[in-house]
C-alpha positions in Angstrom: 93.5 99.9 101.8 95.7 102.8 100.7 95.7 105.0 97.6 98.9 106.7 96.4 98.9 109.5 93.8 102.0 110.3 91.8 100.5 112.7 89.3 97.4 113.7 87.5 97.3 110.6 85.2 97.5 108.4 88.2 94.8 110.4 90.0 92.5 110.2 86.9 93.0 106.4 86.8 92.2 106.0 90.5 89.2 108.4 90.2 87.8 106.3 87.4 88.1 103.2 89.6 86.3 105.0 92.4 83.6 106.2 90.0 81.9 102.8 90.0 82.1 102.1 93.7 82.4 105.4 95.5 80.6 108.0 93.4 79.7 110.3 96.3 83.3 110.4 97.6 84.6 111.1 94.1 82.1 113.9 93.5 82.8 115.5 96.8 86.6 115.5 96.2 86.1 116.9 92.7 83.7 119.6 93.9 86.2 120.7 96.7 89.0 120.9 94.2 86.9 122.9 91.8 85.9 125.3 94.5 89.5 125.9 95.4 90.5 126.4 91.8 87.6 128.9 91.3 88.7 130.9 94.3 92.2 131.2 93.0 91.0 131.9 89.5 88.8 134.7 90.9 91.8 136.2 92.7 94.0 136.0 89.6 91.5 137.4 87.2 92.4 141.0 86.2 89.8 143.8 86.5 89.4 146.2 83.6 89.6 149.7 85.2 88.1 151.3 82.1 85.0 149.1 82.4 84.9 149.8 86.1 84.7 153.6 85.5 81.9 153.2 83.0 80.1 150.7 85.2 78.5 149.1 82.2 79.8 145.5 82.2 80.1 142.7 84.7 83.7 142.0 85.6 85.2 138.6 84.7 86.4 138.5 88.3 82.8 138.6 89.5 81.6 136.0 87.0 83.7 132.9 87.8 81.3 129.9 87.9 81.5 126.2 88.7 79.4 123.5 87.1 78.2 120.4 88.8 80.1 117.2 88.5 78.9 115.2 85.5 78.5 111.5 85.2 82.1 111.1 84.0 83.4 112.9 87.0 84.2 116.1 85.2 83.6 119.6 86.6 84.0 122.9 84.7 85.3 126.1 86.2 85.1 129.1 84.0 83.2 132.3 83.3 79.5 133.0 82.8 77.5 134.1 79.8 78.2 137.8 80.2 82.0 137.5 80.3 83.1 134.2 78.7 83.4 135.8 75.2 86.0 138.3 76.4 88.2 136.2 78.6 90.5 135.2 75.7 91.4 138.8 75.0 92.9 139.3 78.4 94.4 135.7 78.6 96.1 135.6 75.2 96.4 139.3 74.4 95.5 141.4 71.4 97.3 143.8 69.0 96.9 146.5 71.7 97.1 144.4 74.8 99.8 142.2 76.2 98.8 138.6 77.2 98.2 138.3 80.9 98.1 134.5 81.2 96.1 134.5 84.4 94.3 131.2 83.6 97.5 129.4 82.8 99.1 130.9 85.9 96.1 129.6 88.0 96.5 126.1 86.5 100.2 126.1 87.4 99.7 127.4 90.9 96.9 125.0 91.7 98.1 121.7 90.2 99.7 120.4 93.4 97.0 121.9 95.6 94.2 120.2 93.7 96.0 116.8 94.1 96.3 117.5 97.9 92.6 118.4 98.2 91.4 115.4 96.3 93.7 113.0 98.0 92.6 114.3 101.4 88.9 114.1 100.5 89.2 110.6 99.1 91.1 109.4 102.1 88.5 111.0 104.5 85.6 109.5 102.5 87.2 106.0 102.6 88.1 106.3 106.2 91.8 106.1 105.7 
């Protein structure tokens, strides 16, 4: 048995097939991909030097969080309660700040890598 992935839509379709029969394998693959994405997001997240001098807030970089895999095979990677409300200011910009686009950059950088990770984990789990 062999599984070929040609893109995210194909991957999603194959993961849904696996959801019924091989839930543990699917979840492990999704978790590994989520962890890799979170690591890259943490590296790409900017640090506000002004906040750093004041020492009053938690940095977004230090607040990247990963949810568990839900029953539909979805995992969320994002920011915690203390920082989620200010992420969009840095990502999309404000009147006084240029957009930094670090989330979009991370998505673009990791798209192929996530496919590789998931493909490897699924193959490993199925003994291929």
